[in-house]
C-alpha positions in Angstrom: -75.8 -35.0 -9.9 -72.5 -34.5 -8.3 -71.2 -31.0 -9.2 -67.6 -32.1 -8.7 -67.7 -35.2 -11.0 -66.6 -33.2 -14.0 -64.0 -31.5 -12.1 -62.6 -34.8 -10.9 -62.7 -36.1 -14.5 -60.7 -33.2 -15.8 -58.3 -33.5 -12.9 -57.6 -37.2 -13.8 -57.1 -36.2 -17.4 -54.8 -33.4 -16.4 -52.8 -35.8 -14.3 -52.7 -38.2 -17.2 -51.5 -35.6 -19.5 -48.7 -34.5 -17.1 -47.6 -38.1 -16.6 -47.6 -38.9 -20.3 -45.7 -35.7 -21.1 -43.3 -36.4 -18.3 -42.6 -39.8 -19.8 -42.0 -38.4 -23.2 -39.6 -35.7 -22.2 -37.6 -38.0 -19.9 -39.0 -37.3 -16.4 -38.7 -40.2 -14.0 -42.1 -41.3 -12.9 -42.4 -44.0 -10.2 -38.9 -45.3 -10.9 -39.5 -45.5 -14.7 -37.4 -43.6 -17.3 -38.9 -41.7 -20.2 -38.7 -42.9 -23.8 -36.2 -40.2 -24.9 -33.1 -39.0 -23.2 -33.3 -35.4 -22.0 -30.4 -34.5 -24.2 -32.4 -35.0 -27.3 -33.4 -31.7 -28.8 -35.9 -32.8 -31.5 -39.7 -32.3 -31.0 -42.2 -35.1 -30.4 -45.9 -35.2 -31.4 -48.7 -36.5 -29.2 -52.4 -36.8 -30.2 -55.2 -35.9 -27.8 -58.6 -37.6 -28.3 -61.1 -34.8 -28.6 -63.8 -36.7 -26.7 -61.8 -38.7 -24.1 -58.7 -36.4 -23.9 -56.6 -39.5 -23.9 -53.1 -38.8 -25.2 -51.0 -41.1 -27.4 -47.5 -40.8 -28.8 -47.6 -40.2 -32.6 -44.3 -41.6 -33.9 -45.2 -40.5 -37.5 -46.1 -37.0 -36.2 -49.6 -37.3 -37.6 -53.0 -37.3 -35.8 -56.4 -38.4 -36.9 -59.4 -36.0 -37.4 -60.7 -37.0 -34.0 -57.6 -36.0 -32.3 -55.8 -32.8 -31.5 -52.2 -32.6 -32.4 -49.8 -31.4 -29.7 -46.1 -30.8 -30.4 -43.7 -31.0 -27.5 -40.2 -29.5 -27.6 -37.7 -31.4 -25.5 -35.0 -28.7 -25.5 -34.4 -27.5 -21.9 -33.1 -24.2 -20.7 -29.4 -23.5 -20.9 -27.4 -24.3 -17.9 -25.2 -21.9 -16.0 -21.6 -21.4 -17.3 -19.1 -23.7 -15.6 -16.1 -22.4 -13.8 -12.9 -23.9 -15.0 -9.4 -23.6 -13.5 -7.0 -21.0 -15.0 -4.6 -22.5 -17.5 -0.8 -22.2 -17.0 1.0 -19.0 -18.1 2.2 -19.0 -21.7 5.9 -19.0 -22.6 7.7 -15.6 -22.6 7.8 -14.0 -26.1 11.0 -13.1 -27.9 12.8 -9.8 -26.9 12.0 -6.8 -29.0 14.6 -4.8 -30.9 16.8 -2.4 -29.0 15.5 1.2 -28.9 17.3 4.2 -30.4 19.9 5.6 -28.0 18.7 8.7 -26.2 20.5 12.1 -26.5 21.7 13.7 -23.3 20.4 17.3 -23.0 23.4 19.6 -23.0 23.8 23.3 -23.0 24.2 24.9 -26.4 27.1 26.9 -24.9 30.2 24.7 -24.6 33.0 27.3 -24.0 34.1 27.8 -20.4 36.2 30.5 -18.8 36.6 32.4 -22.1 35.4 35.6 -20.5 37.5 35.4 -17.3 40.3 37.8 -16.5 40.1 41.3 -17.9 36.5 42.2 -16.9 35.2 42.8 -13.4 34.1 39.1 -12.9 35.9 37.1 -10.3 33.9 33.9 -10.9 36.2 31.2 -12.3 35.1 29.4 -15.5 32.2 31.8 -16.1 30.4 31.7 -19.4 30.4 34.8 -21.5 27.4 37.2 -21.2 26.5 40.2 -23.2 28.5 43.2 -22.1 31.4 41.1 -20.8 35.0 41.3 -22.2 35.6 38.6 -24.8 38.8 36.7 -25.4 39.8 39.2 -28.1 39.5 42.1 -25.7 36.3 43.2 -27.2 32.7 43.4 -25.9 30.3 40.4 -26.1 27.2 41.5 -28.0 25.5 38.1 -28.8 25.2 34.7 -27.1 23.7 31.9 -29.1 21.8 30.4 -26.1 19.6 28.2 -28.3 22.3 27.0 -30.7 20.7 28.6 -33.7 23.8 29.2 -35.7 26.4 26.6 -36.7 30.0 27.6 -36.1 29.5 30.2 -33.4 28.4 30.6 -29.8 29.4 34.2 -29.2 30.0 37.4 -31.1 32.2 40.1 -29.8 32.8 43.6 -31.1 36.3 45.2 -31.0 36.7 47.8 -28.2 36.6 51.5 -28.8 40.0 52.7 -29.8 40.7 49.7 -32.0 41.5 52.0 -35.0 43.5 54.6 -33.0 46.0 55.9 -35.5 45.5 53.3 -38.3 46.9 54.4 -41.6 44.2 55.6 -44.0 44.1 57.4 -47.4 43.2 60.9 -46.1 42.8 62.2 -49.7 39.7 60.0 -50.1 38.0 61.4 -47.1 38.8 58.6 -44.7 39.5 59.5 -41.1 41.7 57.6 -38.7 40.3 56.6 -35.4 41.2 57.7 -31.9 41.1 56.3 -28.4 37.4 57.3 -28.2 36.1 57.5 -31.8 36.0 54.8 -34.4 37.6 55.4 -37.8 35.4 56.5 -40.7 36.4 54.7 -43.9 35.3 53.8 -47.4 33.7 50.4 -47.7 36.5 49.2 -49.9 39.1 50.5 -52.3 37.0 49.0 -55.1 33.8 51.0 -55.0 32.2 49.9 -58.3 32.1 46.1 -58.2 30.0 43.5 -56.5 32.5 41.6 -54.4 30.9 39.4 -51.8 27.2 39.1 -52.7 23.9 40.9 -52.1 21.5 38.1 -51.3 19.7 37.8 -48.0 22.0 35.0 -47.0 24.8 37.6 -47.1 22.8 39.6 -44.5 22.4 36.7 -42.0 24.0 36.2 -38.6 27.2 34.2 -39.3 27.7 35.6 -42.8 30.0 38.5 -41.9 33.2 36.5 -41.8 32.7 35.1 -45.3 31.5 38.4 -46.8 34.7 40.1 -45.5 37.2 37.4 -46.5 35.7 37.3 -50.0 35.7 41.0 -50.5 39.2 41.4 -49.0 40.7 39.4 -51.8 40.1 42.6 -53.9 40.2 45.4 -51.3 43.5 47.1 -50.6 42.1 49.7 -48.2 38.8 50.7 -46.7 36.6 49.2 -43.9 36.8 45.6 -45.3 40.6 45.7 -45.5 41.1 47.4 -42.1 38.9 45.0 -40.2 40.7 42.0 -41.8 44.1 43.4 -40.8 43.1 44.1 -37.2 44.7 41.7 -34.7 43.4 42.9 -31.3 43.7 40.6 -28.4 46.1 38.4 -30.4 43.2 37.3 -32.7 43.4 37.6 -36.4 39.8 36.5 -37.3 38.1 39.9 -37.1 35.7 41.0 -39.8 33.1 43.6 -40.8 29.7 42.5 -39.4 26.9 41.4 -41.7 23.7 43.5 -41.7 22.0 41.2 -39.1 25.1 41.1 -36.9 25.3 44.9 -37.1 21.6 45.0 -35.9 22.6 42.9 -32.9 25.4 45.3 -32.0 22.9 48.2 -32.1 20.2 46.3 -30.1 22.5 44.8 -27.4 25.3 47.4 -27.0 24.4 50.8 -28.5 20.9 51.0 -27.0 22.1 50.1 -23.5 25.0 52.6 -23.5 27.3 54.2 -26.0 30.1 51.6 -25.7 32.2 54.1 -27.7 29.8 54.0 -30.8 29.4 57.3 -32.6 26.1 58.8 -33.8 26.4 58.1 -37.4 26.4 55.4 -40.1 28.2 52.1 -39.5 29.2 49.8 -42.3 28.0 46.2 -42.7 29.7 43.7 -45.0 26.4 43.1 -46.8 26.3 44.7 -50.3 23.3 46.3 -51.8 24.7 46.5 -55.3 27.9 47.2 -57.2 28.4 50.7 -55.8 26.4 50.4 -52.5 26.4 48.5 -49.3 24.1 48.3 -46.3 24.8 50.4 -43.3 23.0 51.3 -40.1 22.6 54.8 -38.5 23.5 54.4 -34.9 21.9 57.7 -34.1 18.3 56.4 -34.9 18.9 52.7 -35.6 17.6 52.6 -39.2 19.2 50.7 -42.1 20.6 52.9 -44.9 20.5 50.7 -47.9 21.6 53.5 -50.2 25.1 54.1 -48.6 27.6 54.5 -51.4 30.8 52.6 -51.0 32.7 55.9 -51.4 31.0 57.3 -48.3 33.1 57.5 -45.2 31.1 55.5 -42.6 32.3 54.3 -39.2 33.4 50.7 -38.8 33.8 48.4 -35.8 35.3 45.0 -36.5 33.7 41.9 -34.8 34.7 38.2 -34.4 32.8 35.0 -33.6 33.9 32.1 -31.5 
């Protein structure tokens, strides 16, 4: 018996299977074309005879009991993505709305050359600085570098000697000033009425002018009246500082030198009550909320610009 006979038989069957399958799925064999186009994706069924291994195409998809059913899927592997040419550029879209106009950064200080002349500066158009002589002949004690307060960029205090020889009611305990000492005056001739207001708004930087003008409608003498009447440097807008403005005088002028300030209480234009007003002791720097309006405290007018 030839030991290779069976092997040759299976080889012929295998070749037959391959040829038949090739025909079914569209492979060209010996110049012939398969039954179905390769683009068809449905499955086909073939039946293999269990004894002879002969294959046949089962159009109905059914095989007999003597056959083995084989289902063949004609779907091939996906091809590689094609490379297409880039399309033309799209049309330009409509213009967007105009942006908000920008704001140029400018210095909060706009005045120029206001401090030139009477002080030791020789620089033309120089901005005011703390300690320089202001346009009213006083001493600059505050510069609003950050534009915090509307209506003012600088505050200046009247020079020492501003009240030299002013007329006062000596009988009430008031004392006129001299060339080196500020006058000591009552807060106002009316010492028992609330005239300007005692809220914290009346104590703020920028409130002194309003406090003074409001109270001066009633006062005929005293610190409020004297400051309103002062016209140093040709300016007529002097006033008694608010409590916060008085604190700036102490911090920026009194603590770096006397600048003619006395060691004692100085009036603010901020009231504490009907018979009292806020003051500050320039000897130690503390606020004295209990100052009676009939007390003779020092006064130094200020102005803003």
